[in-house]
C-alpha positions as protocol buffer text, in pm:
chain_id: "A"
residue {
  index: 1
  type: MET
  ca { x: -7211 y: -2277 z: 650 }
}
residue {
  index: 2
  type: ILE
  ca { x: -7409 y: -2027 z: 856 }
}
residue {
  index: 3
  type: LYS
  ca { x: -7462 y: -1694 z: 681 }
}
residue {
  index: 4
  type: HIS
  ca { x: -7540 y: -1373 z: 860 }
}
residue {
  index: 5
  type: GLN
  ca { x: -7869 y: -1207 z: 783 }
}
residue {
  index: 6
  type: THR
  ca { x: -7873 y: -905 z: 553 }
}
residue {
  index: 7
  type: ALA
  ca { x: -8140 y: -709 z: 743 }
}
residue {
  index: 8
  type: PRO
  ca { x: -8123 y: -605 z: 1109 }
}
residue {
  index: 9
  type: PRO
  ca { x: -8279 y: -874 z: 1332 }
}
residue {
  index: 10
  type: ALA
  ca { x: -8613 y: -808 z: 1500 }
}
residue {
  index: 11
  type: SER
  ca { x: -8551 y: -1047 z: 1791 }
}
residue {
  index: 12
  type: LEU
  ca { x: -8264 y: -1240 z: 1945 }
}
residue {
  index: 13
  type: ASP
  ca { x: -8392 y: -1554 z: 1775 }
}
residue {
  index: 14
  type: ASP
  ca { x: -8327 y: -1388 z: 1440 }
}
residue {
  index: 15
  type: VAL
  ca { x: -7954 y: -1355 z: 1513 }
}
residue {
  index: 16
  type: LYS
  ca { x: -7756 y: -1648 z: 1377 }
}
residue {
  index: 17
  type: GLY
  ca { x: -7529 y: -1826 z: 1621 }
}
residue {
  index: 18
  type: TRP
  ca { x: -7499 y: -2093 z: 1886 }
}
residue {
  index: 19
  type: PHE
  ca { x: -7662 y: -1968 z: 2205 }
}
residue {
  index: 20
  type: PRO
  ca { x: -7922 y: -2215 z: 2339 }
}
residue {
  index: 21
  type: LYS
  ca { x: -8225 y: -2099 z: 2534 }
}
residue {
  index: 22
  type: ILE
  ca { x: -8102 y: -2260 z: 2855 }
}
residue {
  index: 23
  type: ASP
  ca { x: -7777 y: -2060 z: 2837 }
}
residue {
  index: 24
  type: GLN
  ca { x: -7972 y: -1743 z: 2766 }
}
residue {
  index: 25
  type: MET
  ca { x: -8165 y: -1812 z: 3088 }
}
residue {
  index: 26
  type: LEU
  ca { x: -7847 y: -1877 z: 3286 }
}
residue {
  index: 27
  type: PHE
  ca { x: -7665 y: -1569 z: 3154 }
}
residue {
  index: 28
  type: THR
  ca { x: -7965 y: -1365 z: 3262 }
}
residue {
  index: 29
  type: TRP
  ca { x: -7979 y: -1533 z: 3605 }
}
residue {
  index: 30
  type: PHE
  ca { x: -7609 y: -1479 z: 3682 }
}
residue {
  index: 31
  type: LEU
  ca { x: -7608 y: -1119 z: 3560 }
}
residue {
  index: 32
  type: GLU
  ca { x: -7930 y: -1030 z: 3743 }
}
residue {
  index: 33
  type: ARG
  ca { x: -7797 y: -1194 z: 4059 }
}
residue {
  index: 34
  type: GLN
  ca { x: -7488 y: -974 z: 4043 }
}
residue {
  index: 35
  type: GLU
  ca { x: -7708 y: -668 z: 3998 }
}
residue {
  index: 36
  type: ARG
  ca { x: -7935 y: -774 z: 4285 }
}
residue {
  index: 37
  type: LEU
  ca { x: -7635 y: -817 z: 4516 }
}
residue {
  index: 38
  type: GLY
  ca { x: -7486 y: -485 z: 4407 }
}
residue {
  index: 39
  type: GLU
  ca { x: -7177 y: -646 z: 4259 }
}
residue {
  index: 40
  type: THR
  ca { x: -7002 y: -402 z: 4024 }
}
residue {
  index: 41
  type: GLY
  ca { x: -6758 y: -453 z: 3742 }
}
residue {
  index: 42
  type: ASP
  ca { x: -6721 y: -456 z: 3368 }
}
residue {
  index: 43
  type: LEU
  ca { x: -6827 y: -721 z: 3116 }
}
residue {
  index: 44
  type: VAL
  ca { x: -6597 y: -894 z: 2867 }
}
residue {
  index: 45
  type: GLU
  ca { x: -6665 y: -1130 z: 2579 }
}
residue {
  index: 46
  type: LEU
  ca { x: -6377 y: -1306 z: 2405 }
}
residue {
  index: 47
  type: GLY
  ca { x: -6509 y: -1419 z: 2069 }
}
residue {
  index: 48
  type: SER
  ca { x: -6848 y: -1286 z: 1959 }
}
residue {
  index: 49
  type: TYR
  ca { x: -6930 y: -1428 z: 1615 }
}
residue {
  index: 50
  type: LEU
  ca { x: -7242 y: -1237 z: 1504 }
}
residue {
  index: 51
  type: GLY
  ca { x: -7329 y: -1097 z: 1846 }
}
residue {
  index: 52
  type: LYS
  ca { x: -7606 y: -1318 z: 1984 }
}
residue {
  index: 53
  type: SER
  ca { x: -7463 y: -1358 z: 2337 }
}
residue {
  index: 54
  type: ALA
  ca { x: -7316 y: -1007 z: 2330 }
}
residue {
  index: 55
  type: ILE
  ca { x: -7661 y: -860 z: 2271 }
}
residue {
  index: 56
  type: LEU
  ca { x: -7792 y: -1030 z: 2585 }
}
residue {
  index: 57
  type: MET
  ca { x: -7488 y: -929 z: 2791 }
}
residue {
  index: 58
  type: GLY
  ca { x: -7528 y: -570 z: 2672 }
}
residue {
  index: 59
  type: ARG
  ca { x: -7871 y: -555 z: 2834 }
}
residue {
  index: 60
  type: HIS
  ca { x: -7700 y: -581 z: 3172 }
}
residue {
  index: 61
  type: ARG
  ca { x: -7430 y: -318 z: 3128 }
}
residue {
  index: 62
  type: ARG
  ca { x: -7486 y: -32 z: 3370 }
}
residue {
  index: 63
  type: ALA
  ca { x: -7422 y: 326 z: 3266 }
}
residue {
  index: 64
  type: ASP
  ca { x: -7090 y: 341 z: 3452 }
}
residue {
  index: 65
  type: GLU
  ca { x: -6966 y: 3 z: 3327 }
}
residue {
  index: 66
  type: THR
  ca { x: -6768 y: -95 z: 3017 }
}
residue {
  index: 67
  type: PHE
  ca { x: -6854 y: -386 z: 2794 }
}
residue {
  index: 68
  type: THR
  ca { x: -6552 y: -501 z: 2593 }
}
residue {
  index: 69
  type: VAL
  ca { x: -6575 y: -738 z: 2299 }
}
residue {
  index: 70
  type: CYS
  ca { x: -6257 y: -887 z: 2154 }
}
residue {
  index: 71
  type: ASP
  ca { x: -6269 y: -1077 z: 1826 }
}
residue {
  index: 72
  type: LEU
  ca { x: -6066 y: -1110 z: 1507 }
}
residue {
  index: 73
  type: PHE
  ca { x: -6381 y: -1062 z: 1297 }
}
residue {
  index: 74
  type: ASP
  ca { x: -6250 y: -1041 z: 939 }
}
residue {
  index: 75
  type: SER
  ca { x: -5886 y: -972 z: 1031 }
}
residue {
  index: 76
  type: GLU
  ca { x: -5604 y: -1212 z: 962 }
}
residue {
  index: 77
  type: ALA
  ca { x: -5538 y: -1465 z: 1238 }
}
residue {
  index: 78
  type: PRO
  ca { x: -5204 y: -1452 z: 1421 }
}
residue {
  index: 79
  type: ASP
  ca { x: -5100 y: -1805 z: 1320 }
}
residue {
  index: 80
  type: ASP
  ca { x: -5174 y: -2067 z: 1055 }
}
residue {
  index: 81
  type: SER
  ca { x: -5377 y: -2296 z: 1284 }
}
residue {
  index: 82
  type: ASN
  ca { x: -5601 y: -2011 z: 1394 }
}
residue {
  index: 83
  type: GLN
  ca { x: -5642 y: -1893 z: 1035 }
}
residue {
  index: 84
  type: ALA
  ca { x: -5744 y: -2242 z: 924 }
}
residue {
  index: 85
  type: GLU
  ca { x: -6007 y: -2246 z: 1199 }
}
residue {
  index: 86
  type: MET
  ca { x: -6137 y: -1907 z: 1087 }
}
residue {
  index: 87
  type: ASN
  ca { x: -6158 y: -2018 z: 724 }
}
residue {
  index: 88
  type: GLY
  ca { x: -6339 y: -2338 z: 816 }
}
residue {
  index: 89
  type: SER
  ca { x: -6592 y: -2218 z: 1071 }
}
residue {
  index: 90
  type: TYR
  ca { x: -6624 y: -1839 z: 1058 }
}
residue {
  index: 91
  type: SER
  ca { x: -6581 y: -1727 z: 698 }
}
residue {
  index: 92
  type: SER
  ca { x: -6911 y: -1533 z: 714 }
}
residue {
  index: 93
  type: LEU
  ca { x: -6801 y: -1333 z: 1020 }
}
residue {
  index: 94
  type: THR
  ca { x: -6749 y: -961 z: 970 }
}
residue {
  index: 95
  type: ARG
  ca { x: -6736 y: -670 z: 1208 }
}
residue {
  index: 96
  type: THR
  ca { x: -7006 y: -494 z: 1008 }
}
residue {
  index: 97
  type: ALA
  ca { x: -7246 y: -786 z: 1061 }
}
residue {
  index: 98
  type: PHE
  ca { x: -7176 y: -786 z: 1434 }
}
residue {
  index: 99
  type: GLU
  ca { x: -7231 y: -411 z: 1464 }
}
residue {
  index: 100
  type: THR
  ca { x: -7553 y: -429 z: 1260 }
}
residue {
  index: 101
  type: ASN
  ca { x: -7693 y: -702 z: 1483 }
}
residue {
  index: 102
  type: TYR
  ca { x: -7587 y: -538 z: 1809 }
}
residue {
  index: 103
  type: GLY
  ca { x: -7707 y: -197 z: 1696 }
}
residue {
  index: 104
  type: ALA
  ca { x: -8056 y: -336 z: 1634 }
}
residue {
  index: 105
  type: PHE
  ca { x: -8093 y: -380 z: 2012 }
}
residue {
  index: 106
  type: HIS
  ca { x: -7868 y: -118 z: 2170 }
}
residue {
  index: 107
  type: ASP
  ca { x: -7802 y: 250 z: 2110 }
}
residue {
  index: 108
  type: ARG
  ca { x: -7435 y: 221 z: 2203 }
}
residue {
  index: 109
  type: LEU
  ca { x: -7186 y: -35 z: 2075 }
}
residue {
  index: 110
  type: PRO
  ca { x: -6950 y: -209 z: 2315 }
}
residue {
  index: 111
  type: GLU
  ca { x: -6580 y: -132 z: 2316 }
}
residue {
  index: 112
  type: ILE
  ca { x: -6464 y: -342 z: 2022 }
}
residue {
  index: 113
  type: ILE
  ca { x: -6108 y: -476 z: 2003 }
}
residue {
  index: 114
  type: GLN
  ca { x: -6055 y: -625 z: 1659 }
}
residue {
  index: 115
  type: ALA
  ca { x: -5752 y: -835 z: 1740 }
}
residue {
  index: 116
  type: PRO
  ca { x: -5648 y: -1172 z: 1883 }
}
residue {
  index: 117
  type: THR
  ca { x: -5783 y: -1230 z: 2233 }
}
residue {
  index: 118
  type: SER
  ca { x: -5424 y: -1254 z: 2357 }
}
residue {
  index: 119
  type: VAL
  ca { x: -5419 y: -870 z: 2370 }
}
residue {
  index: 120
  type: ILE
  ca { x: -5717 y: -838 z: 2605 }
}
residue {
  index: 121
  type: LEU
  ca { x: -5504 y: -757 z: 2913 }
}
residue {
  index: 122
  type: ASP
  ca { x: -5368 y: -452 z: 2729 }
}
residue {
  index: 123
  type: HIS
  ca { x: -5720 y: -310 z: 2735 }
}
residue {
  index: 124
  type: VAL
  ca { x: -5884 y: -442 z: 3055 }
}
residue {
  index: 125
  type: GLU
  ca { x: -5751 y: -384 z: 3407 }
}
residue {
  index: 126
  type: PRO
  ca { x: -5692 y: -673 z: 3652 }
}
residue {
  index: 127
  type: GLU
  ca { x: -5990 y: -757 z: 3877 }
}
residue {
  index: 128
  type: SER
  ca { x: -6207 y: -498 z: 3702 }
}
residue {
  index: 129
  type: CYS
  ca { x: -6474 y: -736 z: 3566 }
}
residue {
  index: 130
  type: ARG
  ca { x: -6768 y: -928 z: 3707 }
}
residue {
  index: 131
  type: PHE
  ca { x: -6855 y: -1149 z: 3408 }
}
residue {
  index: 132
  type: VAL
  ca { x: -6632 y: -1290 z: 3130 }
}
residue {
  index: 133
  type: HIS
  ca { x: -6754 y: -1507 z: 2844 }
}
residue {
  index: 134
  type: VAL
  ca { x: -6480 y: -1713 z: 2674 }
}
residue {
  index: 135
  type: ASP
  ca { x: -6595 y: -1819 z: 2327 }
}
residue {
  index: 136
  type: ALA
  ca { x: -6312 y: -1750 z: 2084 }
}
residue {
  index: 137
  type: SER
  ca { x: -6062 y: -2005 z: 1950 }
}
residue {
  index: 138
  type: HIS
  ca { x: -6104 y: -2379 z: 1994 }
}
residue {
  index: 139
  type: LEU
  ca { x: -5728 y: -2438 z: 2006 }
}
residue {
  index: 140
  type: TYR
  ca { x: -5588 y: -2545 z: 2342 }
}
residue {
  index: 141
  type: GLU
  ca { x: -5310 y: -2285 z: 2361 }
}
residue {
  index: 142
  type: HIS
  ca { x: -5544 y: -1997 z: 2287 }
}
residue {
  index: 143
  type: VAL
  ca { x: -5825 y: -2112 z: 2518 }
}
residue {
  index: 144
  type: SER
  ca { x: -5579 y: -2172 z: 2801 }
}
residue {
  index: 145
  type: GLY
  ca { x: -5451 y: -1817 z: 2755 }
}
residue {
  index: 146
  type: ASP
  ca { x: -5805 y: -1678 z: 2749 }
}
residue {
  index: 147
  type: ILE
  ca { x: -5894 y: -1854 z: 3075 }
}
residue {
  index: 148
  type: GLN
  ca { x: -5576 y: -1726 z: 3240 }
}
residue {
  index: 149
  type: ALA
  ca { x: -5661 y: -1375 z: 3122 }
}
residue {
  index: 150
  type: ALA
  ca { x: -6014 y: -1412 z: 3263 }
}
residue {
  index: 151
  type: HIS
  ca { x: -5863 y: -1518 z: 3596 }
}
residue {
  index: 152
  type: ILE
  ca { x: -5668 y: -1193 z: 3602 }
}
residue {
  index: 153
  type: MET
  ca { x: -5961 y: -976 z: 3493 }
}
residue {
  index: 154
  type: LEU
  ca { x: -6204 y: -1124 z: 3746 }
}
residue {
  index: 155
  type: PRO
  ca { x: -6200 y: -1072 z: 4123 }
}
residue {
  index: 156
  type: ALA
  ca { x: -6249 y: -1385 z: 4333 }
}
residue {
  index: 157
  type: GLY
  ca { x: -6629 y: -1377 z: 4308 }
}
residue {
  index: 158
  type: GLY
  ca { x: -6651 y: -1299 z: 3938 }
}
residue {
  index: 159
  type: VAL
  ca { x: -6809 y: -1543 z: 3691 }
}
residue {
  index: 160
  type: ILE
  ca { x: -6643 y: -1703 z: 3390 }
}
residue {
  index: 161
  type: VAL
  ca { x: -6841 y: -1887 z: 3122 }
}
residue {
  index: 162
  type: CYS
  ca { x: -6651 y: -2122 z: 2889 }
}
residue {
  index: 163
  type: ASP
  ca { x: -6815 y: -2231 z: 2566 }
}
residue {
  index: 164
  type: ASP
  ca { x: -6769 y: -2571 z: 2395 }
}
residue {
  index: 165
  type: TYR
  ca { x: -6608 y: -2725 z: 2703 }
}
residue {
  index: 166
  type: ARG
  ca { x: -6721 y: -3077 z: 2600 }
}
residue {
  index: 167
  type: SER
  ca { x: -6791 y: -3087 z: 2224 }
}
residue {
  index: 168
  type: GLU
  ca { x: -6627 y: -3368 z: 2033 }
}
residue {
  index: 169
  type: HIS
  ca { x: -6489 y: -3128 z: 1772 }
}
residue {
  index: 170
  type: THR
  ca { x: -6326 y: -2904 z: 2037 }
}
residue {
  index: 171
  type: PRO
  ca { x: -6099 y: -3126 z: 2248 }
}
residue {
  index: 172
  type: GLY
  ca { x: -5858 y: -2836 z: 2291 }
}
residue {
  index: 173
  type: VAL
  ca { x: -6125 y: -2641 z: 2477 }
}
residue {
  index: 174
  type: SER
  ca { x: -6202 y: -2939 z: 2701 }
}
residue {
  index: 175
  type: ALA
  ca { x: -5834 y: -2980 z: 2786 }
}
residue {
  index: 176
  type: ALA
  ca { x: -5791 y: -2612 z: 2872 }
}
residue {
  index: 177
  type: VAL
  ca { x: -6110 y: -2586 z: 3080 }
}
residue {
  index: 178
  type: TRP
  ca { x: -6057 y: -2898 z: 3290 }
}
residue {
  index: 179
  type: GLU
  ca { x: -5692 y: -2810 z: 3335 }
}
residue {
  index: 180
  type: ALA
  ca { x: -5805 y: -2480 z: 3485 }
}
residue {
  index: 181
  type: VAL
  ca { x: -6033 y: -2677 z: 3720 }
}
residue {
  index: 182
  type: ALA
  ca { x: -5778 y: -2941 z: 3820 }
}
residue {
  index: 183
  type: VAL
  ca { x: -5466 y: -2724 z: 3836 }
}
residue {
  index: 184
  type: HIS
  ca { x: -5555 y: -2354 z: 3854 }
}
residue {
  index: 185
  type: GLY
  ca { x: -5837 y: -2346 z: 4109 }
}
residue {
  index: 186
  type: LEU
  ca { x: -6136 y: -2277 z: 3885 }
}
residue {
  index: 187
  type: ARG
  ca { x: -6450 y: -2398 z: 4063 }
}
residue {
  index: 188
  type: PRO
  ca { x: -6734 y: -2511 z: 3838 }
}
residue {
  index: 189
  type: ILE
  ca { x: -7079 y: -2389 z: 3941 }
}
residue {
  index: 190
  type: CYS
  ca { x: -7286 y: -2561 z: 3675 }
}
residue {
  index: 191
  type: VAL
  ca { x: -7270 y: -2703 z: 3325 }
}
residue {
  index: 192
  type: THR
  ca { x: -7509 y: -2717 z: 3033 }
}
residue {
  index: 193
  type: THR
  ca { x: -7471 y: -2911 z: 2711 }
}
residue {
  index: 194
  type: GLN
  ca { x: -7262 y: -2628 z: 2568 }
}
residue {
  index: 195
  type: LYS
  ca { x: -7116 y: -2413 z: 2848 }
}
residue {
  index: 196
  type: LEU
  ca { x: -6939 y: -2437 z: 3185 }
}
residue {
  index: 197
  type: TYR
  ca { x: -7003 y: -2165 z: 3445 }
}
residue {
  index: 198
  type: GLY
  ca { x: -6741 y: -2117 z: 3713 }
}
residue {
  index: 199
  type: THR
  ca { x: -6570 y: -1889 z: 3961 }
}
residue {
  index: 200
  type: TRP
  ca { x: -6247 y: -1861 z: 4157 }
}
residue {
  index: 201
  type: GLY
  ca { x: -6450 y: -1755 z: 4461 }
}
residue {
  index: 202
  type: ASP
  ca { x: -6725 y: -1896 z: 4681 }
}
residue {
  index: 203
  type: VAL
  ca { x: -6913 y: -2158 z: 4483 }
}
residue {
  index: 204
  type: GLU
  ca { x: -7140 y: -2308 z: 4750 }
}
residue {
  index: 205
  type: THR
  ca { x: -7354 y: -1998 z: 4806 }
}
residue {
  index: 206
  type: VAL
  ca { x: -7403 y: -1945 z: 4434 }
}
residue {
  index: 207
  type: GLN
  ca { x: -7503 y: -2309 z: 4384 }
}
residue {
  index: 208
  type: ASP
  ca { x: -7751 y: -2294 z: 4672 }
}
residue {
  index: 209
  type: GLU
  ca { x: -7924 y: -1992 z: 4517 }
}
residue {
  index: 210
  type: LEU
  ca { x: -7911 y: -2145 z: 4171 }
}
residue {
  index: 211
  type: LEU
  ca { x: -8069 y: -2470 z: 4291 }
}
residue {
  index: 212
  type: GLU
  ca { x: -8346 y: -2277 z: 4463 }
}
residue {
  index: 213
  type: TRP
  ca { x: -8419 y: -2094 z: 4138 }
}
residue {
  index: 214
  type: LEU
  ca { x: -8404 y: -2413 z: 3932 }
}
residue {
  index: 215
  type: GLN
  ca { x: -8665 y: -2579 z: 4149 }
}
residue {
  index: 216
  type: LYS
  ca { x: -8915 y: -2317 z: 4032 }
}
residue {
  index: 217
  type: GLN
  ca { x: -8847 y: -2358 z: 3658 }
}
residue {
  index: 218
  type: ASP
  ca { x: -9094 y: -2584 z: 3480 }
}
residue {
  index: 219
  type: ASN
  ca { x: -8898 y: -2601 z: 3156 }
}
residue {
  index: 220
  type: VAL
  ca { x: -8558 y: -2687 z: 3306 }
}
residue {
  index: 221
  type: TRP
  ca { x: -8418 y: -3023 z: 3419 }
}
residue {
  index: 222
  type: HIS
  ca { x: -8126 y: -3043 z: 3662 }
}
residue {
  index: 223
  type: GLU
  ca { x: -7931 y: -3278 z: 3882 }
}
residue {
  index: 224
  type: VAL
  ca { x: -7641 y: -3248 z: 4127 }
}
residue {
  index: 225
  type: GLN
  ca { x: -7328 y: -3455 z: 4072 }
}
residue {
  index: 226
  type: GLN
  ca { x: -7004 y: -3484 z: 4267 }
}
residue {
  index: 227
  type: VAL
  ca { x: -6680 y: -3414 z: 4081 }
}
residue {
  index: 228
  type: ALA
  ca { x: -6353 y: -3450 z: 4272 }
}
residue {
  index: 229
  type: GLY
  ca { x: -6538 y: -3402 z: 4599 }
}
residue {
  index: 230
  type: ARG
  ca { x: -6727 y: -3090 z: 4490 }
}
residue {
  index: 231
  type: ARG
  ca { x: -7087 y: -3033 z: 4385 }
}
residue {
  index: 232
  type: LEU
  ca { x: -7155 y: -2970 z: 4020 }
}
residue {
  index: 233
  type: VAL
  ca { x: -7502 y: -2877 z: 3895 }
}
residue {
  index: 234
  type: ARG
  ca { x: -7595 y: -3022 z: 3557 }
}
residue {
  index: 235
  type: ILE
  ca { x: -7870 y: -2837 z: 3370 }
}
residue {
  index: 236
  type: LYS
  ca { x: -8069 y: -2900 z: 3053 }
}
residue {
  index: 237
  type: GLY
  ca { x: -8369 y: -2732 z: 2897 }
}
residue {
  index: 238
  type: LYS
  ca { x: -8680 y: -2951 z: 2860 }
}
residue {
  index: 239
  type: TRP
  ca { x: -8794 y: -2796 z: 2535 }
}
residue {
  index: 240
  type: ALA
  ca { x: -8687 y: -2943 z: 2204 }
}
residue {
  index: 241
  type: PRO
  ca { x: -8387 y: -2782 z: 2035 }
}
residue {
  index: 242
  type: SER
  ca { x: -8468 y: -2544 z: 1752 }
}
residue {
  index: 243
  type: SER
  ca { x: -8347 y: -2797 z: 1493 }
}
residue {
  index: 244
  type: GLU
  ca { x: -8588 y: -3060 z: 1628 }
}
residue {
  index: 245
  type: VAL
  ca { x: -8875 y: -2810 z: 1638 }
}
residue {
  index: 246
  type: GLN
  ca { x: -8807 y: -2715 z: 1277 }
}
residue {
  index: 247
  type: ARG
  ca { x: -8793 y: -3081 z: 1175 }
}
residue {
  index: 248
  type: LEU
  ca { x: -9133 y: -3144 z: 1336 }
}
residue {
  index: 249
  type: LYS
  ca { x: -9276 y: -2834 z: 1170 }
}
residue {
  index: 250
  type: ASP
  ca { x: -9149 y: -2957 z: 832 }
}
residue {
  index: 251
  type: ARG
  ca { x: -9308 y: -3298 z: 889 }
}
residue {
  index: 252
  type: LEU
  ca { x: -9638 y: -3136 z: 986 }
}
residue {
  index: 253
  type: ALA
  ca { x: -9631 y: -2913 z: 677 }
}
residue {
  index: 254
  type: LYS
  ca { x: -9569 y: -3216 z: 452 }
}
residue {
  index: 255
  type: ALA
  ca { x: -9854 y: -3408 z: 617 }
}
residue {
  index: 256
  type: GLN
  ca { x: -10091 y: -3113 z: 577 }
}
residue {
  index: 257
  type: ASP
  ca { x: -9990 y: -3079 z: 212 }
}
residue {
  index: 258
  type: LYS
  ca { x: -10053 y: -3451 z: 154 }
}
residue {
  index: 259
  type: ILE
  ca { x: -10397 y: -3426 z: 316 }
}
residue {
  index: 260
  type: ALA
  ca { x: -10482 y: -3123 z: 102 }
}
residue {
  index: 261
  type: ARG
  ca { x: -10384 y: -3312 z: -216 }
}
residue {
  index: 262
  type: MET
  ca { x: -10595 y: -3613 z: -114 }
}
residue {
  index: 263
  type: GLU
  ca { x: -10894 y: -3390 z: -38 }
}
residue {
  index: 264
  type: ASP
  ca { x: -10854 y: -3221 z: -376 }
}
residue {
  index: 265
  type: ARG
  ca { x: -10836 y: -3558 z: -551 }
}
residue {
  index: 266
  type: LEU
  ca { x: -11146 y: -3679 z: -364 }
}
residue {
  index: 267
  type: ALA
  ca { x: -11335 y: -3363 z: -461 }
}
residue {
  index: 268
  type: ARG
  ca { x: -11242 y: -3413 z: -829 }
}
residue {
  index: 269
  type: THR
  ca { x: -11354 y: -3776 z: -811 }
}
residue {
  index: 270
  type: ARG
  ca { x: -11688 y: -3671 z: -663 }
}
residue {
  index: 271
  type: ASP
  ca { x: -11737 y: -3412 z: -939 }
}
residue {
  index: 272
  type: GLU
  ca { x: -11653 y: -3666 z: -1208 }
}
residue {
  index: 273
  type: LEU
  ca { x: -11888 y: -3922 z: -1052 }
}
residue {
  index: 274
  type: ALA
  ca { x: -12169 y: -3665 z: -1035 }
}
residue {
  index: 275
  type: ALA
  ca { x: -12113 y: -3576 z: -1399 }
}
residue {
  index: 276
  type: VAL
  ca { x: -12125 y: -3941 z: -1502 }
}
residue {
  index: 277
  type: ARG
  ca { x: -12443 y: -4003 z: -1306 }
}
residue {
  index: 278
  type: GLY
  ca { x: -12608 y: -3708 z: -1475 }
}
residue {
  index: 279
  type: SER
  ca { x: -12522 y: -3823 z: -1826 }
}
residue {
  index: 280
  type: VAL
  ca { x: -12773 y: -3986 z: -2069 }
}
residue {
  index: 281
  type: SER
  ca { x: -12551 y: -4291 z: -2122 }
}
residue {
  index: 282
  type: PHE
  ca { x: -12537 y: -4357 z: -1746 }
}
residue {
  index: 283
  type: LYS
  ca { x: -12916 y: -4337 z: -1719 }
}
residue {
  index: 284
  type: VAL
  ca { x: -12967 y: -4568 z: -2020 }
}
residue {
  index: 285
  type: GLY
  ca { x: -12710 y: -4811 z: -1881 }
}
residue {
  index: 286
  type: ARG
  ca { x: -12886 y: -4825 z: -1548 }
}
residue {
  index: 287
  type: SER
  ca { x: -13217 y: -4896 z: -1726 }
}
residue {
  index: 288
  type: VAL
  ca { x: -13062 y: -5181 z: -1927 }
}
residue {
  index: 289
  type: THR
  ca { x: -12901 y: -5346 z: -1625 }
}
residue {
  index: 290
  type: ALA
  ca { x: -13210 y: -5296 z: -1410 }
}
residue {
  index: 291
  type: LEU
  ca { x: -13442 y: -5486 z: -1655 }
}
residue {
  index: 292
  type: PRO
  ca { x: -13288 y: -5836 z: -1606 }
}
residue {
  index: 293
  type: ARG
  ca { x: -13296 y: -5792 z: -1227 }
}
residue {
  index: 294
  type: ALA
  ca { x: -13665 y: -5700 z: -1241 }
}
residue {
  index: 295
  type: LEU
  ca { x: -13744 y: -6008 z: -1460 }
}
residue {
  index: 296
  type: ARG
  ca { x: -13555 y: -6238 z: -1220 }
}
residue {
  index: 297
  type: ARG
  ca { x: -13759 y: -6109 z: -927 }
}
residue {
  index: 298
  type: ARG
  ca { x: -14084 y: -6182 z: -1119 }
}
residue {
  index: 299
  type: ASN
  ca { x: -13971 y: -6531 z: -1227 }
}
residue {
  index: 300
  type: PRO
  ca { x: -13756 y: -6663 z: -945 }
}
residue {
  index: 301
  type: GLY
  ca { x: -13754 y: -7018 z: -1085 }
}
residue {
  index: 302
  type: SER
  ca { x: -13630 y: -6928 z: -1429 }
}
């Protein structure tokens, strides 16, 4: 079980949560592209856990924009299935932990709606947003509703990001996301191991610009696939995941500790050997064993 830290984080890496480096890069690219093109609109995150992705999104909120975060946090879920999910995966989640983490990076908190994500349209106007991150429930009915709400909140060119669209433990998310693609007109731009990025607007221009940017990134691998007659960019980071890096660091530390113990043992052996060589008994013993050898050299035939 992941526990939230007790002290405010010093960097985004210190915030617990599931937000890979490659997705941090892509969030930044999409949000900076919107800013570069002068696209305006609010930001919404449905499901925030301890705030890792929200912190990054908050860096791109302009002064005249609203950033809305909707999450149950430590409230009761609206139904038994959702409550079971909360108890199993998010028992350490509290609003206080989120606010502590977010406040370590920003002077102003987002608009926080502590409620089921099904109420989001009571707080956000249609077509008022430019970027919506869907990362709340893993249950099909809830995710489907969140995607439909995002469709309403976003204008045609807005960007939706759906988390856990392919994980084996979240088949409900996969069903809801690909249903939106196959039935409701969502156009995927790109996918990573964890997230799908899409729009209900022009996808070709965005993909062209994204591919141009990807060509310049040394630490990113990508390929272009065709899905139902449309391009889909698949992206992965080349660096090892944090868990693999930590495993290698642990192995290195163990190896260094083993070497240090061997060097210490060798040093003790050398000291003991030096002490023995300096002793009277060692010198007498050498004299006794050296005498027969000297006699044999003088009398080789004996």
